[in-house]
C-alpha positions in Angstrom: 19.0 -9.2 -6.7 17.3 -10.0 -3.4 13.6 -9.1 -3.1 11.3 -9.2 -0.1 7.6 -9.5 -1.1 4.6 -8.8 1.2 1.0 -7.5 1.1 -1.9 -6.7 3.4 -4.5 -9.0 1.8 -2.9 -12.1 3.3 -0.7 -15.0 2.3 -3.4 -16.6 0.1 -4.4 -13.5 -1.8 -4.3 -13.6 -5.6 -2.6 -10.3 -5.9 0.4 -11.7 -3.9 0.9 -14.4 -6.5 1.1 -11.7 -9.2 3.7 -9.7 -7.2 5.7 -12.8 -6.5 5.8 -13.6 -10.3 6.8 -10.0 -11.1 9.5 -10.2 -8.4 10.9 -13.5 -9.8 11.1 -12.1 -13.3 12.9 -9.1 -12.0 15.3 -11.0 -9.8 16.2 -13.5 -12.6 17.6 -17.0 -12.2 20.4 -16.0 -9.9 18.3 -13.7 -7.7 16.3 -14.5 -4.5 12.7 -13.8 -3.9 11.3 -14.3 -0.4 7.7 -13.8 0.7 6.6 -12.8 4.3 2.9 -11.9 4.4 0.2 -11.7 7.0 -1.7 -14.9 7.9 -5.0 -13.2 7.1 -6.6 -10.0 5.7 -5.0 -6.9 7.2 -6.4 -4.1 5.0 -6.7 -0.8 6.7 -4.1 -1.3 9.4 -1.8 1.3 7.9 1.7 1.3 9.4 0.8 -0.5 12.6 3.3 -2.9 14.2 2.9 -5.5 16.9 4.9 -3.7 19.5 5.2 -5.1 23.0 3.6 -8.4 22.1 4.6 -11.7 20.5 3.8 -12.7 16.9 4.1 -16.1 15.3 5.9 -16.8 12.1 5.1 -20.0 10.1 7.0 -21.4 7.2 4.5 -22.1 4.3 7.0 -23.5 1.8 10.2 -22.7 0.1 11.0 -19.0 0.8 7.4 -18.4 1.8 6.3 -17.4 5.4 3.3 -16.1 7.1 3.1 -13.9 10.2 0.3 -13.5 12.6 0.8 -9.7 12.5 0.7 -6.7 10.3 2.3 -5.9 6.9 4.9 -3.7 8.6 5.6 -6.6 11.0 6.3 -8.8 7.9 8.8 -6.3 6.6 10.7 -6.0 9.9 10.7 -9.8 10.4 11.7 -10.4 6.8 14.6 -8.1 6.9 15.9 -8.9 10.4 14.9 -12.6 10.9 14.1 -14.4 7.7 16.6 -13.1 5.1 20.3 -13.8 5.6 21.2 -10.7 3.8 19.3 -7.4 3.5 17.0 -7.2 0.5 17.7 -4.8 -2.4 14.0 -4.1 -2.8 10.8 -4.5 -0.8 7.6 -5.0 -2.9 4.2 -4.7 -1.4 1.0 -5.9 -3.1 -0.6 -6.3 -5.5 -3.5 -4.9 -3.4 -7.1 -5.8 -4.2 -8.5 -2.2 -4.6 -7.0 1.2 -4.9 -4.7 3.0 -2.5 -5.1 6.4 -4.2 -5.9 9.6 -2.4 -6.7 9.4 1.3 -6.8 5.6 1.1 -3.0 5.6 1.2 -3.1 6.8 4.8 -5.0 3.8 6.0 -3.4 1.2 3.7 -1.4 -1.7 5.1 0.0 -2.1 1.6 1.5 1.4 1.7 2.4 0.9 5.3 4.6 -2.0 4.4 6.4 0.0 1.8 6.8 2.8 4.3 8.5 0.4 6.7 10.8 -0.8 4.0 11.9 2.8 3.4 12.4 3.3 7.2 14.6 0.2 7.1 16.7 1.8 4.4 15.5 -0.4 1.5 14.1 0.7 -1.9 10.3 0.1 -1.4 7.4 0.1 -3.8 3.6 -0.6 -3.2 1.4 -1.9 -6.0 -2.4 -1.6 -5.9 -5.1 -2.5 -8.5 -8.0 -0.1 -8.7 -11.3 -1.9 -9.2 -14.2 -0.4 -11.2 -17.0 -1.4 -13.5 -14.6 -2.1 -16.4 -12.5 -4.7 -14.5 -14.2 -5.7 -11.3 -16.0 -8.7 -12.9 -13.5 -9.4 -15.6 -11.9 -12.9 -15.8 -8.7 -11.3 -14.6 -9.4 -8.1 -12.6 -5.7 -7.7 -11.9 -4.8 -7.7 -15.7 -3.5 -4.2 -15.8 -1.1 -4.8 -12.9 -0.1 -8.2 -14.3 0.7 -7.0 -17.8 2.3 -3.7 -16.9 3.8 -4.5 -13.5 7.3 -5.8 -14.5 8.3 -3.1 -17.1 7.0 -0.4 -14.8 9.0 -1.8 -11.9 12.2 -1.7 -13.9 11.5 1.9 -14.8 10.8 2.8 -11.2 14.0 1.3 -10.0 15.9 3.3 -12.6 14.0 6.6 -12.5 13.1 7.1 -8.9 15.5 9.5 -7.1 16.3 7.0 -4.3 18.1 8.9 -1.5 19.6 8.3 1.9 17.7 10.9 3.8 16.5 10.0 7.3 13.0 9.5 5.9 13.7 7.9 2.6 11.5 8.0 -0.5 9.1 5.1 -1.2 6.7 4.8 -4.1 3.0 4.2 -4.2 1.7 2.9 -7.5 -2.0 2.4 -8.5 -3.1 0.6 -11.6 -6.3 2.0 -13.2 -9.7 0.2 -13.2 -9.5 -1.0 -16.7 -8.1 -3.9 -18.7 -4.4 -3.9 -19.7 -4.9 -2.7 -23.3 -6.9 0.3 -22.2 -4.1 1.7 -19.9 -3.4 5.1 -21.3 0.1 5.6 -19.9 1.7 6.6 -16.6 1.6 9.8 -14.6 3.9 10.9 -11.8 1.4 12.7 -9.6 0.7 13.9 -6.0 -1.6 12.1 -3.6 -5.1 13.3 -4.1 -8.0 13.9 -1.8 -11.7 13.0 -2.4 -13.5 15.9 -0.8 -16.6 15.4 1.3 -16.2 11.6 1.2 -14.6 10.8 4.6 -14.7 7.2 6.0 -17.8 6.7 8.1 -19.8 4.0 9.9 -23.1 2.3 9.5 -25.0 -0.1 11.7 -25.1 -3.8 10.7 -28.7 -4.8 9.9 -28.3 -8.6 9.9 -31.2 -10.5 11.4 -28.9 -12.2 13.9 -27.7 -8.8 15.1 -31.2 -7.5 15.7 -32.2 -10.4 17.8 -29.0 -10.8 19.8 -28.0 -7.1 20.6 -29.9 -4.9 23.0 -30.8 -1.2 22.3 -27.6 -0.3 24.1 -25.4 -2.4 21.8 -25.0 -2.1 18.1 -22.7 -3.6 15.5 -20.9 -0.9 13.4 -19.1 -1.3 10.1 -16.7 1.3 8.7 -17.1 2.1 5.0 -15.6 4.4 2.4 -17.2 6.9 0.1 -17.4 6.7 -3.6 -14.2 5.5 -5.2 -15.1 7.0 -8.6 -15.3 10.6 -7.4 -12.7 13.0 -8.9 -10.1 14.5 -6.6 -7.7 17.4 -6.8 -5.9 18.2 -10.1 -2.7 16.3 -11.0 -3.5 13.7 -8.4 -3.3 9.9 -8.3 -7.1 9.6 -8.2 -7.7 11.7 -11.3 -4.9 9.8 -13.2 -6.5 6.5 -12.4 -9.9 7.7 -13.4 -8.3 8.6 -16.8 -7.1 5.0 -17.1 -3.5 6.0 -16.3 -1.1 4.3 -13.9 -0.4 6.7 -11.0 3.1 6.9 -9.5 3.4 8.9 -6.3 6.7 9.3 -4.5 6.2 9.5 -0.7 8.0 9.9 2.6 7.0 9.0 6.2 7.9 12.5 7.4 4.6 13.9 8.6 5.9 17.4 9.2 3.9 20.3 7.5 7.1 21.9 6.4 5.3 24.8 4.6 3.9 26.2 7.8 7.1 25.9 10.0 8.6 29.4 9.3 5.3 31.3 9.8 4.3 29.3 12.9 7.7 29.7 14.4 7.7 33.5 13.8 4.3 33.8 15.5 5.4 31.9 18.6 8.6 34.0 18.8 6.4 37.1 18.7 4.2 35.7 21.5 7.3 35.1 23.7 8.5 38.7 23.2 5.1 40.0 24.3 
């Protein structure tokens, strides 16, 4: 088995080491695991690519490369430049923090898995939810580390991988608890934390106050509470119940459910 590993936290991130270990165990002694990851933190870049500009690729060691670019860049470069043969699987993560609910839209971790699917490769994103039960633990990634491999084998077997134009990829979030407290897995929809959109706040550092005029301010984007419940049967609620969430996704952004009614209304307008 040939596996391409990437992330959005950067080549030196601890979660990447965990994903590489999981990938090696899955590939076995005769498989190949190759890592292509961003040179630095790229959280929140979504599915962005470095289009129309150059990006540098640097060999970091045996089968490890870093790219001055985005997670999606890493997948494209890994498939078309680094690997001699196409990978069987693209693994993205393990992300530091959850990509449940609306976070998945912004996530570079999920964006990398999306690109893998667009490239026609089975792709899975892993993220580790952080909370009061594991944030300050000796190993905050314990749930992902302990459950990651067996779950990956199940995902490869149970996911209805298809060959549609927009292929399925899978977004997995491990709950904010230690490994022994994981209550199981749930295949669920992407949730939405209501009334908690991303927002901005001004930076109140002393240096900023002295160096910026009244017309110039430093802003920082921040998220709302990550422990707020979301819609029923969602990834957020599953994680809050100490369950691993599994969410099958596609890159197709069409609101299919409104197409018939919207089309009918426009046809009526044309007749009038």
